[in-house]
N, CA, C and O atoms as a Tinker XYZ file with bonds, in Angstrom:
   556  protein
     1  N     86.442000   13.579000  101.229000    73     2
     2  CA    84.919000   13.544000  102.273000    64     1     3
     3  C     84.203000   15.155000  101.646000    63     2     4     5
     4  O     84.745000   16.201000  101.291000    81     3
     5  N     82.749000   14.718000  101.729000    73     3     6
     6  CA    81.802000   15.930000  101.247000    64     5     7
     7  C     81.425000   16.842000  102.012000    63     6     8     9
     8  O     81.184000   16.569000  103.188000    81     7
     9  N     81.314000   17.873000  101.626000    73     7    10
    10  CA    81.062000   18.946000  102.459000    64     9    11
    11  C     79.641000   18.913000  103.001000    63    10    12    13
    12  O     78.858000   18.451000  102.172000    81    11
    13  N     79.014000   19.312000  104.293000    73    11    14
    14  CA    78.158000   19.144000  105.148000    64    13    15
    15  C     77.622000   20.897000  105.299000    63    14    16    17
    16  O     78.417000   21.836000  105.278000    81    15
    17  N     76.605000   20.996000  105.399000    73    15    18
    18  CA    76.093000   22.464000  105.813000    64    17    19
    19  C     74.974000   22.103000  107.237000    63    18    20    21
    20  O     74.027000   21.368000  106.959000    81    19
    21  N     75.054000   22.486000  108.368000    73    19    22
    22  CA    74.517000   22.850000  109.543000    64    21    23
    23  C     73.656000   23.932000  109.683000    63    22    24    25
    24  O     74.105000   25.077000  109.731000    81    23
    25  N     72.174000   23.634000  109.772000    73    23    26
    26  CA    71.411000   24.801000  109.824000    64    25    27
    27  C     70.720000   25.159000  111.437000    63    26    28    29
    28  O     70.398000   24.173000  112.099000    81    27
    29  N     70.539000   26.292000  111.941000    73    27    30
    30  CA    69.648000   26.617000  113.468000    64    29    31
    31  C     68.533000   27.283000  112.721000    63    30    32    33
    32  O     68.654000   28.483000  112.471000    81    31
    33  N     67.638000   26.743000  112.401000    73    31    34
    34  CA    66.754000   26.951000  111.943000    64    33    35
    35  C     65.664000   28.128000  113.226000    63    34    36    37
    36  O     65.428000   27.667000  114.343000    81    35
    37  N     65.227000   29.303000  112.914000    73    35    38
    38  CA    64.666000   29.844000  114.119000    64    37    39
    39  C     63.669000   30.467000  113.371000    63    38    40    41
    40  O     63.530000   30.329000  112.156000    81    39
    41  N     62.807000   31.321000  114.281000    73    39    42
    42  CA    61.613000   31.970000  113.926000    64    41    43
    43  C     61.980000   33.253000  112.881000    63    42    44    45
    44  O     61.204000   33.490000  111.955000    81    43
    45  N     62.892000   33.863000  113.023000    73    43    46
    46  CA    63.454000   35.154000  112.475000    64    45    47
    47  C     64.481000   34.765000  111.483000    63    46    48    49
    48  O     64.282000   35.020000  110.296000    81    47
    49  N     65.632000   34.131000  111.891000    73    47    50
    50  CA    66.945000   33.886000  111.072000    64    49    51
    51  C     67.079000   32.109000  111.113000    63    50    52    53
    52  O     66.601000   31.266000  111.873000    81    51
    53  N     67.987000   32.022000  109.885000    73    51    54
    54  CA    68.547000   30.805000  109.629000    64    53    55
    55  C     70.442000   30.410000  110.333000    63    54    56    57
    56  O     71.168000   30.962000  109.507000    81    55
    57  N     70.927000   30.053000  110.912000    73    55    58
    58  CA    72.154000   30.270000  110.849000    64    57    59
    59  C     72.798000   29.072000  110.235000    63    58    60    61
    60  O     72.485000   27.927000  110.561000    81    59
    61  N     73.808000   29.390000  109.235000    73    59    62
    62  CA    74.144000   28.428000  108.649000    64    61    63
    63  C     75.765000   28.192000  108.824000    63    62    64    65
    64  O     76.559000   29.132000  108.790000    81    63
    65  N     76.066000   27.137000  108.971000    73    63    66
    66  CA    77.551000   26.519000  109.521000    64    65    67
    67  C     78.077000   25.536000  108.022000    63    66    68    69
    68  O     77.212000   24.952000  107.369000    81    67
    69  N     79.016000   25.491000  107.768000    73    67    70
    70  CA    79.775000   24.847000  106.564000    64    69    71
    71  C     80.726000   23.700000  107.464000    63    70    72    73
    72  O     81.342000   24.029000  108.478000    81    71
    73  N     80.723000   22.286000  106.894000    73    71    74
    74  CA    82.234000   21.400000  107.132000    64    73    75
    75  C     83.476000   22.349000  106.325000    63    74    76    77
    76  O     83.311000   23.080000  105.349000    81    75
    77  N     84.606000   22.109000  106.987000    73    75    78
    78  CA    85.644000   22.206000  106.050000    64    77    79
    79  C     85.704000   21.010000  105.238000    63    78    80    81
    80  O     84.958000   20.063000  105.487000    81    79
    81  N     86.534000   20.981000  104.288000    73    79    82
    82  CA    86.608000   19.877000  103.292000    64    81    83
    83  C     87.036000   18.538000  103.566000    63    82    84    85
    84  O     86.692000   17.605000  102.841000    81    83
    85  N     87.803000   18.383000  104.623000    73    83    86
    86  CA    88.046000   17.311000  105.450000    64    85    87
    87  C     86.896000   16.807000  106.198000    63    86    88    89
    88  O     87.008000   15.731000  106.785000    81    87
    89  N     85.920000   17.397000  106.238000    73    87    90
    90  CA    85.023000   16.798000  107.228000    64    89    91
    91  C     85.488000   16.594000  108.774000    63    90    92    93
    92  O     85.221000   15.643000  109.509000    81    91
    93  N     86.362000   17.911000  109.100000    73    91    94
    94  CA    86.901000   17.678000  110.401000    64    93    95
    95  C     86.223000   19.046000  111.328000    63    94    96    97
    96  O     85.797000   18.877000  112.470000    81    95
    97  N     86.212000   19.842000  110.918000    73    95    98
    98  CA    85.590000   21.020000  111.614000    64    97    99
    99  C     84.226000   21.698000  111.282000    63    98   100   101
   100  O     83.496000   21.192000  110.429000    81    99
   101  N     83.940000   22.613000  111.813000    73    99   102
   102  CA    82.581000   23.250000  111.466000    64   101   103
   103  C     82.675000   24.369000  111.755000    63   102   104   105
   104  O     83.141000   24.670000  112.854000    81   103
   105  N     82.226000   25.411000  110.779000    73   103   106
   106  CA    82.385000   27.001000  110.822000    64   105   107
   107  C     81.325000   27.782000  110.672000    63   106   108   109
   108  O     80.777000   27.640000  109.580000    81   107
   109  N     80.822000   28.594000  111.421000    73   107   110
   110  CA    79.855000   29.295000  111.283000    64   109   111
   111  C     79.641000   30.409000  109.993000    63   110   112   113
   112  O     80.129000   31.492000  110.316000    81   111
   113  N     79.167000   30.426000  108.908000    73   111   114
   114  CA    79.122000   30.866000  107.715000    64   113   115
   115  C     78.337000   32.511000  107.951000    63   114   116   117
   116  O     78.814000   33.645000  107.977000    81   115
   117  N     77.038000   32.020000  108.087000    73   115   118
   118  CA    75.965000   33.470000  107.913000    64   117   119
   119  C     74.998000   33.311000  108.609000    63   118   120   121
   120  O     74.604000   32.209000  108.989000    81   119
   121  N     74.519000   34.303000  108.854000    73   119   122
   122  CA    72.828000   34.210000  109.136000    64   121   123
   123  C     71.702000   34.621000  108.375000    63   122   124   125
   124  O     71.493000   35.831000  108.284000    81   123
   125  N     70.909000   33.782000  107.789000    73   123   126
   126  CA    69.473000   34.307000  106.855000    64   125   127
   127  C     68.844000   35.056000  107.648000    63   126   128   129
   128  O     68.490000   34.614000  108.741000    81   127
   129  N     68.641000   36.011000  107.367000    73   127   130
   130  CA    67.002000   36.916000  107.756000    64   129   131
   131  C     66.110000   36.401000  106.970000    63   130   132   133
   132  O     66.211000   36.538000  105.751000    81   131
   133  N     65.043000   35.693000  107.567000    73   131   134
   134  CA    64.126000   34.948000  106.908000    64   133   135
   135  C     63.167000   36.096000  106.580000    63   134   136   137
   136  O     62.830000   37.029000  107.308000    81   135
   137  N     62.781000   35.804000  105.246000    73   135   138
   138  CA    61.732000   36.600000  104.706000    64   137   139
   139  C     60.649000   36.108000  104.098000    63   138   140   141
   140  O     59.569000   36.332000  104.644000    81   139
   141  N     60.668000   35.431000  103.005000    73   139   142
   142  CA    60.096000   34.429000  102.412000    64   141   143
   143  C     60.584000   32.776000  102.352000    63   142   144   145
   144  O     61.751000   32.672000  102.731000    81   143
   145  N     60.173000   31.910000  102.095000    73   143   146
   146  CA    60.222000   30.642000  101.959000    64   145   147
   147  C     60.976000   30.537000  100.909000    63   146   148   149
   148  O     62.055000   29.947000  100.963000    81   147
   149  N     60.427000   31.200000   99.603000    73   147   150
   150  CA    61.471000   30.976000   98.375000    64   149   151
   151  C     62.656000   31.490000   98.251000    63   150   152   153
   152  O     63.510000   31.137000   97.437000    81   151
   153  N     62.769000   32.610000   99.311000    73   151   154
   154  CA    63.770000   33.541000   99.152000    64   153   155
   155  C     64.836000   32.962000   99.910000    63   154   156   157
   156  O     66.014000   32.995000   99.556000    81   155
   157  N     64.334000   32.339000  101.139000    73   155   158
   158  CA    65.094000   31.709000  102.115000    64   157   159
   159  C     66.001000   30.310000  101.203000    63   158   160   161
   160  O     67.216000   30.153000  101.080000    81   159
   161  N     65.017000   29.579000  100.755000    73   159   162
   162  CA    65.709000   28.520000  100.194000    64   161   163
   163  C     66.460000   28.657000   98.744000    63   162   164   165
   164  O     67.271000   27.843000   98.303000    81   163
   165  N     66.031000   29.830000   98.106000    73   163   166
   166  CA    66.959000   30.441000   97.041000    64   165   167
   167  C     68.464000   30.597000   97.702000    63   166   168   169
   168  O     69.324000   30.000000   97.056000    81   167
   169  N     68.994000   31.383000   99.026000    73   167   170
   170  CA    70.036000   31.517000   99.518000    64   169   171
   171  C     70.550000   30.300000  100.226000    63   170   172   173
   172  O     71.722000   30.388000  100.592000    81   171
   173  N     69.904000   29.153000  100.502000    73   171   174
   174  CA    70.696000   28.113000  101.141000    64   173   175
   175  C     71.138000   27.486000   99.722000    63   174   176   177
   176  O     72.336000   27.226000   99.606000    81   175
   177  N     70.282000   27.219000   98.627000    73   175   178
   178  CA    70.567000   26.888000   97.421000    64   177   179
   179  C     72.026000   27.260000   96.482000    63   178   180   181
   180  O     72.753000   26.579000   95.759000    81   179
   181  N     72.018000   28.784000   96.934000    73   179   182
   182  CA    73.000000   29.420000   96.842000    64   181   183
   183  C     74.471000   28.693000   97.611000    63   182   184   185
   184  O     75.424000   28.088000   97.120000    81   183
   185  N     74.247000   28.941000   98.524000    73   183   186
   186  CA    75.587000   28.212000   99.536000    64   185   187
   187  C     75.780000   26.846000   98.720000    63   186   188   189
   188  O     76.753000   26.664000   97.989000    81   187
   189  N     74.798000   25.935000   98.906000    73   187   190
   190  CA    74.569000   24.704000   98.376000    64   189   191
   191  C     75.794000   24.676000   97.195000    63   190   192   193
   192  O     76.856000   24.074000   97.357000    81   191
   193  N     75.463000   25.391000   96.067000    73   191   194
   194  CA    75.777000   25.226000   94.739000    64   193   195
   195  C     77.432000   26.186000   95.132000    63   194   196   197
   196  O     78.226000   25.688000   94.334000    81   195
   197  N     78.008000   26.997000   95.759000    73   195   198
   198  CA    79.103000   27.397000   95.741000    64   197   199
   199  C     79.956000   26.557000   96.840000    63   198   200   201
   200  O     81.176000   26.490000   96.687000    81   199
   201  N     79.505000   26.089000   97.645000    73   199   202
   202  CA    80.591000   25.085000   98.450000    64   201   203
   203  C     80.302000   23.383000   98.096000    63   202   204   205
   204  O     80.730000   22.379000   98.666000    81   203
   205  N     79.558000   23.510000   97.124000    73   203   206
   206  CA    79.409000   22.167000   97.117000    64   205   207
   207  C     78.888000   20.913000   97.964000    63   206   208   209
   208  O     79.391000   19.790000   98.007000    81   207
   209  N     77.753000   21.387000   98.627000    73   207   210
   210  CA    77.433000   20.704000   99.704000    64   209   211
   211  C     76.587000   19.536000   99.478000    63   210   212   213
   212  O     75.664000   19.567000   98.665000    81   211
   213  N     76.885000   18.478000  100.192000    73   211   214
   214  CA    76.181000   16.795000   99.730000    64   213   215
   215  C     74.920000   16.959000  100.775000    63   214   216   217
   216  O     73.753000   16.729000  100.455000    81   215
   217  N     75.240000   17.287000  101.754000    73   215   218
   218  CA    74.495000   16.577000  102.731000    64   217   219
   219  C     73.891000   17.917000  103.703000    63   218   220   221
   220  O     74.518000   18.973000  103.622000    81   219
   221  N     72.864000   17.862000  104.470000    73   219   222
   222  CA    72.481000   19.145000  105.154000    64   221   223
   223  C     72.118000   18.299000  106.941000    63   222   224   225
   224  O     71.641000   17.176000  107.107000    81   223
   225  N     72.477000   19.150000  107.873000    73   223   226
   226  CA    72.266000   18.866000  109.160000    64   225   227
   227  C     71.232000   19.816000  109.875000    63   226   228   229
   228  O     71.699000   20.947000  110.006000    81   227
   229  N     70.060000   19.683000  110.334000    73   227   230
   230  CA    69.205000   20.752000  110.937000    64   229   231
   231  C     69.253000   20.353000  112.270000    63   230   232   233
   232  O     69.245000   19.153000  112.544000    81   231
   233  N     69.316000   21.421000  113.343000    73   231   234
   234  CA    69.185000   21.205000  114.473000    64   233   235
   235  C     67.700000   21.146000  115.028000    63   234   236   237
   236  O     66.878000   22.008000  114.717000    81   235
   237  N     67.377000   20.003000  115.931000    73   235   238
   238  CA    66.145000   19.750000  116.223000    64   237   239
   239  C     66.225000   20.047000  117.460000    63   238   240   241
   240  O     67.005000   19.437000  118.192000    81   239
   241  N     65.515000   20.936000  117.866000    73   239   242
   242  CA    65.343000   21.352000  119.331000    64   241   243
   243  C     64.536000   20.458000  119.961000    63   242   244   245
   244  O     63.442000   20.388000  119.402000    81   243
   245  N     64.681000   19.521000  121.206000    73   243   246
   246  CA    63.948000   18.545000  121.915000    64   245   247
   247  C     63.815000   19.125000  123.409000    63   246   248   249
   248  O     64.766000   19.649000  123.989000    81   247
   249  N     62.570000   18.981000  123.956000    73   247   250
   250  CA    62.409000   19.270000  125.292000    64   249   251
   251  C     63.259000   18.389000  126.382000    63   250   252   253
   252  O     63.219000   17.164000  126.272000    81   251
   253  N     64.090000   19.038000  127.518000    73   251   254
   254  CA    64.978000   18.199000  127.900000    64   253   255
   255  C     64.697000   16.953000  128.382000    63   254   256   257
   256  O     65.613000   16.406000  128.996000    81   255
   257  N     63.281000   16.142000  128.221000    73   255   258
   258  CA    62.853000   14.800000  128.816000    64   257   259
   259  C     62.935000   14.129000  127.516000    63   258   260   261
   260  O     62.616000   12.944000  127.608000    81   259
   261  N     63.256000   14.500000  126.347000    73   259   262
   262  CA    63.905000   13.880000  124.974000    64   261   263
   263  C     62.610000   14.027000  124.376000    63   262   264   265
   264  O     62.486000   13.346000  123.358000    81   263
   265  N     61.407000   14.843000  124.757000    73   263   266
   266  CA    60.318000   14.716000  123.814000    64   265   267
   267  C     60.273000   15.964000  122.836000    63   266   268   269
   268  O     60.907000   16.955000  123.199000    81   267
   269  N     59.504000   16.020000  121.489000    73   267   270
   270  CA    59.527000   16.719000  121.165000    64   269   271
   271  C     58.508000   17.223000  120.934000    63   270   272   273
   272  O     57.463000   16.632000  120.665000    81   271
   273  N     58.794000   19.220000  121.061000    73   271   274
   274  CA    57.740000   20.188000  121.169000    64   273   275
   275  C     57.112000   20.995000  120.042000    63   274   276   277
   276  O     57.566000   20.753000  118.924000    81   275
   277  N     56.249000   21.816000  120.122000    73   275   278
   278  CA    56.169000   22.672000  118.811000    64   277   279
   279  C     57.368000   23.127000  117.974000    63   278   280   281
   280  O     57.419000   23.077000  116.746000    81   279
   281  N     58.056000   23.450000  118.560000    73   279   282
   282  CA    59.500000   24.283000  118.173000    64   281   283
   283  C     59.935000   22.976000  117.461000    63   282   284   285
   284  O     60.274000   23.088000  116.283000    81   283
   285  N     59.968000   21.653000  118.084000    73   283   286
   286  CA    60.545000   20.824000  117.524000    64   285   287
   287  C     60.143000   20.407000  116.009000    63   286   288   289
   288  O     60.785000   20.523000  114.966000    81   287
   289  N     58.863000   19.883000  116.258000    73   287   290
   290  CA    57.771000   20.048000  114.911000    64   289   291
   291  C     58.172000   20.656000  113.709000    63   290   292   293
   292  O     58.419000   20.115000  112.631000    81   291
   293  N     58.216000   22.083000  114.082000    73   291   294
   294  CA    58.565000   22.961000  112.744000    64   293   295
   295  C     59.723000   22.690000  112.340000    63   294   296   297
   296  O     59.718000   22.466000  111.129000    81   295
   297  N     61.074000   22.580000  112.975000    73   295   298
   298  CA    62.117000   21.957000  112.528000    64   297   299
   299  C     62.014000   20.648000  111.835000    63   298   300   301
   300  O     62.786000   20.308000  110.938000    81   299
   301  N     61.090000   19.970000  112.257000    73   299   302
   302  CA    61.150000   18.706000  111.645000    64   301   303
   303  C     60.457000   18.788000  110.249000    63   302   304   305
   304  O     60.798000   17.935000  109.430000    81   303
   305  N     59.480000   19.756000  109.862000    73   303   306
   306  CA    58.859000   19.912000  108.756000    64   305   307
   307  C     59.652000   20.817000  108.031000    63   306   308   309
   308  O     59.332000   20.907000  106.845000    81   307
   309  N     60.572000   21.496000  108.390000    73   307   310
   310  CA    61.643000   22.463000  107.657000    64   309   311
   311  C     62.539000   21.557000  107.095000    63   310   312   313
   312  O     62.879000   21.677000  105.918000    81   311
   313  N     62.952000   20.679000  107.794000    73   311   314
   314  CA    63.936000   19.361000  107.327000    64   313   315
   315  C     63.187000   18.785000  106.400000    63   314   316   317
   316  O     63.969000   18.795000  105.449000    81   315
   317  N     62.372000   18.370000  106.080000    73   315   318
   318  CA    61.439000   17.437000  105.453000    64   317   319
   319  C     61.173000   18.428000  103.943000    63   318   320   321
   320  O     61.312000   17.984000  102.803000    81   319
   321  N     60.951000   19.195000  104.135000    73   319   322
   322  CA    60.702000   20.268000  103.096000    64   321   323
   323  C     61.970000   20.776000  102.443000    63   322   324   325
   324  O     62.000000   21.015000  101.236000    81   323
   325  N     62.958000   20.932000  103.190000    73   323   326
   326  CA    64.472000   21.232000  102.106000    64   325   327
   327  C     64.864000   20.067000  101.650000    63   326   328   329
   328  O     65.501000   20.063000  100.597000    81   327
   329  N     64.561000   18.732000  102.370000    73   327   330
   330  CA    65.111000   17.643000  101.499000    64   329   331
   331  C     64.235000   16.990000  100.167000    63   330   332   333
   332  O     64.725000   16.224000   99.337000    81   331
   333  N     62.782000   17.500000  100.173000    73   331   334
   334  CA    61.940000   17.443000   98.858000    64   333   335
   335  C     62.209000   18.420000   97.978000    63   334   336   337
   336  O     61.926000   18.286000   96.788000    81   335
   337  N     62.946000   19.818000   98.601000    73   335   338
   338  CA    63.045000   20.854000   97.694000    64   337   339
   339  C     64.443000   20.680000   96.726000    63   338   340   341
   340  O     64.653000   20.813000   95.521000    81   339
   341  N     65.312000   20.299000   97.941000    73   339   342
   342  CA    66.959000   20.220000   97.431000    64   341   343
   343  C     67.335000   19.138000   97.055000    63   342   344   345
   344  O     68.526000   19.005000   96.775000    81   343
   345  N     66.422000   18.023000   96.931000    73   343   346
   346  CA    67.044000   16.570000   96.782000    64   345   347
   347  C     68.504000   16.480000   97.255000    63   346   348   349
   348  O     69.583000   16.472000   96.663000    81   347
   349  N     68.052000   16.398000   98.824000    73   347   350
   350  CA    69.438000   16.251000   99.311000    64   349   351
   351  C     69.419000   15.454000  100.633000    63   350   352   353
   352  O     68.588000   15.874000  101.439000    81   351
   353  N     69.948000   14.693000  100.920000    73   351   354
   354  CA    70.245000   13.869000  102.288000    64   353   355
   355  C     70.205000   15.153000  103.227000    63   354   356   357
   356  O     71.029000   16.058000  103.090000    81   355
   357  N     68.881000   15.193000  104.494000    73   355   358
   358  CA    68.835000   16.135000  105.597000    64   357   359
   359  C     68.707000   14.985000  107.014000    63   358   360   361
   360  O     67.799000   14.178000  107.212000    81   359
   361  N     69.618000   15.174000  107.648000    73   359   362
   362  CA    69.673000   14.727000  108.655000    64   361   363
   363  C     69.354000   15.676000  109.855000    63   362   364   365
   364  O     69.793000   16.821000  109.753000    81   363
   365  N     68.602000   15.333000  111.051000    73   363   366
   366  CA    68.080000   16.170000  112.297000    64   365   367
   367  C     69.244000   15.958000  113.582000    63   366   368   369
   368  O     69.554000   14.791000  113.824000    81   367
   369  N     69.637000   16.626000  114.081000    73   367   370
   370  CA    70.472000   16.653000  115.321000    64   369   371
   371  C     70.043000   17.260000  116.409000    63   370   372   373
   372  O     69.568000   18.396000  116.406000    81   371
   373  N     70.215000   16.379000  117.642000    73   371   374
   374  CA    69.879000   17.053000  118.855000    64   373   375
   375  C     70.434000   17.920000  119.346000    63   374   376   377
   376  O     71.492000   17.694000  119.933000    81   375
   377  N     69.743000   19.599000  119.250000    73   375   378
   378  CA    70.405000   20.491000  119.296000    64   377   379
   379  C     70.091000   21.184000  120.863000    63   378   380   381
   380  O     70.518000   22.327000  121.032000    81   379
   381  N     69.705000   20.833000  121.463000    73   379   382
   382  CA    68.868000   21.041000  122.945000    64   381   383
   383  C     70.177000   21.766000  123.964000    63   382   384   385
   384  O     69.845000   21.985000  125.129000    81   383
   385  N     71.131000   22.010000  123.700000    73   383   386
   386  CA    72.113000   22.678000  124.482000    64   385   387
   387  C     72.989000   23.697000  123.596000    63   386   388   389
   388  O     73.827000   24.398000  124.163000    81   387
   389  N     72.835000   23.763000  122.480000    73   387   390
   390  CA    73.930000   24.531000  121.448000    64   389   391
   391  C     73.684000   26.123000  121.395000    63   390   392   393
   392  O     74.609000   26.898000  121.153000    81   391
   393  N     72.584000   26.478000  121.600000    73   391   394
   394  CA    72.435000   27.736000  121.615000    64   393   395
   395  C     73.203000   28.262000  123.311000    63   394   396   397
   396  O     74.142000   29.032000  123.511000    81   395
   397  N     72.508000   27.628000  124.122000    73   395   398
   398  CA    73.223000   28.286000  125.270000    64   397   399
   399  C     74.670000   28.012000  125.414000    63   398   400   401
   400  O     75.317000   28.941000  125.898000    81   399
   401  N     75.263000   27.028000  125.126000    73   399   402
   402  CA    76.483000   26.786000  124.710000    64   401   403
   403  C     77.106000   27.817000  123.880000    63   402   404   405
   404  O     78.172000   28.348000  124.189000    81   403
   405  N     76.416000   28.110000  122.787000    73   403   406
   406  CA    77.351000   29.060000  122.042000    64   405   407
   407  C     77.167000   30.359000  123.058000    63   406   408   409
   408  O     78.244000   30.854000  123.391000    81   407
   409  N     76.176000   30.890000  123.517000    73   407   410
   410  CA    75.982000   31.801000  124.772000    64   409   411
   411  C     77.364000   32.159000  125.584000    63   410   412   413
   412  O     78.106000   33.141000  125.628000    81   411
   413  N     77.331000   30.781000  126.244000    73   411   414
   414  CA    78.544000   30.746000  127.348000    64   413   415
   415  C     79.884000   31.269000  126.326000    63   414   416   417
   416  O     80.623000   32.227000  126.552000    81   415
   417  N     79.931000   30.432000  125.281000    73   415   418
   418  CA    81.105000   30.675000  124.493000    64   417   419
   419  C     81.613000   32.416000  124.250000    63   418   420   421
   420  O     82.694000   32.997000  124.158000    81   419
   421  N     80.666000   32.673000  124.225000    73   419   422
   422  CA    80.721000   33.988000  123.734000    64   421   423
   423  C     80.670000   34.978000  124.980000    63   422   424   425
   424  O     81.436000   35.937000  125.081000    81   423
   425  N     80.145000   34.805000  125.486000    73   423   426
   426  CA    80.369000   35.564000  127.167000    64   425   427
   427  C     81.789000   35.415000  127.676000    63   426   428   429
   428  O     82.552000   36.380000  127.725000    81   427
   429  N     82.129000   34.206000  128.049000    73   427   430
   430  CA    83.688000   34.000000  128.303000    64   429   431
   431  C     84.444000   34.783000  127.387000    63   430   432   433
   432  O     85.322000   35.503000  127.864000    81   431
   433  N     84.234000   34.769000  125.970000    73   431   434
   434  CA    85.093000   35.717000  125.120000    64   433   435
   435  C     85.112000   37.141000  125.642000    63   434   436   437
   436  O     86.164000   37.774000  125.548000    81   435
   437  N     83.978000   37.731000  126.213000    73   435   438
   438  CA    83.274000   38.913000  126.652000    64   437   439
   439  C     83.210000   39.792000  125.174000    63   438   440   441
   440  O     83.766000   40.843000  124.855000    81   439
   441  N     82.437000   39.039000  124.547000    73   439   442
   442  CA    81.735000   39.441000  123.313000    64   441   443
   443  C     80.838000   40.342000  123.362000    63   442   444   445
   444  O     79.858000   39.804000  123.878000    81   443
   445  N     80.590000   41.489000  123.103000    73   443   446
   446  CA    79.087000   42.297000  123.249000    64   445   447
   447  C     77.972000   42.064000  122.814000    63   446   448   449
   448  O     77.923000   41.475000  121.734000    81   447
   449  N     76.691000   42.439000  123.494000    73   447   450
   450  CA    75.624000   41.873000  123.583000    64   449   451
   451  C     75.018000   42.371000  121.856000    63   450   452   453
   452  O     74.056000   41.778000  121.369000    81   451
   453  N     75.467000   43.078000  121.381000    73   451   454
   454  CA    75.164000   43.411000  120.008000    64   453   455
   455  C     76.015000   42.309000  119.336000    63   454   456   457
   456  O     75.377000   41.427000  118.761000    81   455
   457  N     77.286000   42.236000  119.325000    73   455   458
   458  CA    78.153000   41.071000  118.759000    64   457   459
   459  C     77.387000   39.846000  118.402000    63   458   460   461
   460  O     77.087000   39.264000  117.360000    81   459
   461  N     77.151000   39.656000  119.913000    73   459   462
   462  CA    76.872000   38.107000  120.278000    64   461   463
   463  C     75.177000   37.599000  119.510000    63   462   464   465
   464  O     74.911000   36.446000  119.172000    81   463
   465  N     74.256000   38.767000  119.385000    73   463   466
   466  CA    73.402000   38.429000  118.544000    64   465   467
   467  C     73.610000   38.514000  116.726000    63   466   468   469
   468  O     72.903000   37.874000  115.948000    81   467
   469  N     74.278000   39.069000  116.477000    73   467   470
   470  CA    74.879000   38.771000  115.205000    64   469   471
   471  C     75.500000   37.345000  114.642000    63   470   472   473
   472  O     75.545000   36.769000  113.555000    81   471
   473  N     75.931000   37.114000  115.925000    73   471   474
   474  CA    76.803000   35.517000  115.452000    64   473   475
   475  C     76.166000   34.518000  116.037000    63   474   476   477
   476  O     76.296000   33.456000  115.428000    81   475
   477  N     75.303000   34.456000  117.327000    73   475   478
   478  CA    74.816000   33.350000  117.752000    64   477   479
   479  C     74.275000   32.214000  116.850000    63   478   480   481
   480  O     74.735000   31.073000  116.829000    81   479
   481  N     73.509000   32.552000  116.302000    73   479   482
   482  CA    72.993000   31.733000  115.360000    64   481   483
   483  C     73.497000   30.795000  114.446000    63   482   484   485
   484  O     73.144000   29.622000  114.325000    81   483
   485  N     74.507000   31.517000  113.700000    73   483   486
   486  CA    75.742000   30.773000  113.026000    64   485   487
   487  C     76.707000   29.988000  113.930000    63   486   488   489
   488  O     77.220000   28.903000  113.657000    81   487
   489  N     76.857000   30.651000  114.958000    73   487   490
   490  CA    77.428000   29.874000  116.037000    64   489   491
   491  C     76.816000   28.360000  116.576000    63   490   492   493
   492  O     77.490000   27.374000  116.875000    81   491
   493  N     75.473000   28.482000  116.599000    73   491   494
   494  CA    74.748000   27.530000  117.099000    64   493   495
   495  C     75.039000   26.641000  115.551000    63   494   496   497
   496  O     75.453000   25.483000  115.594000    81   495
   497  N     74.817000   27.214000  114.473000    73   495   498
   498  CA    74.499000   26.098000  113.636000    64   497   499
   499  C     75.999000   25.473000  113.812000    63   498   500   501
   500  O     75.967000   24.251000  113.957000    81   499
   501  N     76.669000   25.769000  113.822000    73   499   502
   502  CA    78.572000   25.282000  113.781000    64   501   503
   503  C     78.851000   23.829000  115.119000    63   502   504   505
   504  O     79.556000   22.821000  115.070000    81   503
   505  N     78.039000   24.303000  116.057000    73   503   506
   506  CA    78.180000   23.189000  117.104000    64   505   507
   507  C     77.034000   22.201000  116.993000    63   506   508   509
   508  O     77.201000   21.116000  117.550000    81   507
   509  N     75.633000   22.474000  116.208000    73   507   510
   510  CA    75.047000   21.489000  115.730000    64   509   511
   511  C     75.731000   20.485000  115.074000    63   510   512   513
   512  O     75.804000   19.277000  115.297000    81   511
   513  N     76.376000   21.417000  113.956000    73   511   514
   514  CA    76.908000   20.412000  112.725000    64   513   515
   515  C     78.522000   19.811000  113.037000    63   514   516   517
   516  O     79.265000   19.358000  112.166000    81   515
   517  N     78.871000   19.940000  114.600000    73   515   518
   518  CA    80.357000   19.726000  114.835000    64   517   519
   519  C     79.616000   18.398000  115.632000    63   518   520   521
   520  O     80.146000   17.321000  115.357000    81   519
   521  N     78.690000   18.348000  116.393000    73   519   522
   522  CA    78.087000   17.586000  117.157000    64   521   523
   523  C     77.803000   16.355000  116.395000    63   522   524   525
   524  O     77.977000   15.183000  116.730000    81   523
   525  N     77.191000   17.003000  114.977000    73   523   526
   526  CA    76.715000   15.389000  114.209000    64   525   527
   527  C     78.013000   14.861000  113.559000    63   526   528   529
   528  O     78.136000   13.680000  113.234000    81   527
   529  N     79.179000   15.991000  113.349000    73   527   530
   530  CA    80.322000   15.017000  112.522000    64   529   531
   531  C     80.767000   14.585000  113.651000    63   530   532   533
   532  O     80.761000   13.362000  113.519000    81   531
   533  N     81.078000   14.789000  114.489000    73   531   534
   534  CA    82.086000   13.945000  115.875000    64   533   535
   535  C     81.390000   12.798000  115.879000    63   534   536   537
   536  O     82.032000   11.874000  115.378000    81   535
   537  N     80.308000   12.508000  116.259000    73   535   538
   538  CA    79.316000   11.371000  116.883000    64   537   539
   539  C     79.566000   10.345000  115.306000    63   538   540   541
   540  O     79.662000    9.121000  115.380000    81   539
   541  N     79.622000   10.906000  114.303000    73   539   542
   542  CA    79.896000    9.926000  112.742000    64   541   543
   543  C     81.088000    9.875000  112.720000    63   542   544   545
   544  O     81.365000    8.920000  111.995000    81   543
   545  N     82.191000   10.438000  113.165000    73   543   546
   546  CA    83.414000    9.746000  112.939000    64   545   547
   547  C     83.954000    8.793000  113.912000    63   546   548   549
   548  O     85.055000    8.281000  113.717000    81   547
   549  N     83.289000    8.538000  114.891000    73   547   550
   550  CA    83.264000    7.683000  115.739000    64   549   551
   551  C     82.665000    6.375000  115.524000    63   550   552   553
   552  O     82.373000    5.578000  116.416000    81   551
   553  N     82.522000    6.232000  114.408000    73   551   554
   554  CA    81.791000    5.039000  113.893000    64   553   555
   555  C     82.525000    4.244000  113.220000    63   554   556
   556  O     82.045000    3.219000  112.737000    81   555
């Protein structure tokens, strides 16, 4: 099984998650604080090389009525740019409820607000990746 990387692309951060070697589970890895496109891509490339990632999954925030708004357009452009820059397949995955779901899980686990801010993006990335992997394993 080839390793996959999940990305939760935000205004200030990019949450990163990786699949295990068997492609069963996704774990949050880190949160990149966005600075410049060059530095952001350099860090993503480092992780890809370190973990031998073969495909990327970028969360696509859709509106509840399934349309794509300005935030979704930004994520689509990011995915296309990643694909061109890194020469790897990039898939978009509907992430409508992932951040809310991550938030709920952390609240139920009684994680402090400060701690939640530090892990929410990589947890959302893990949920995006897990959703993608689960849907593909059913085929």
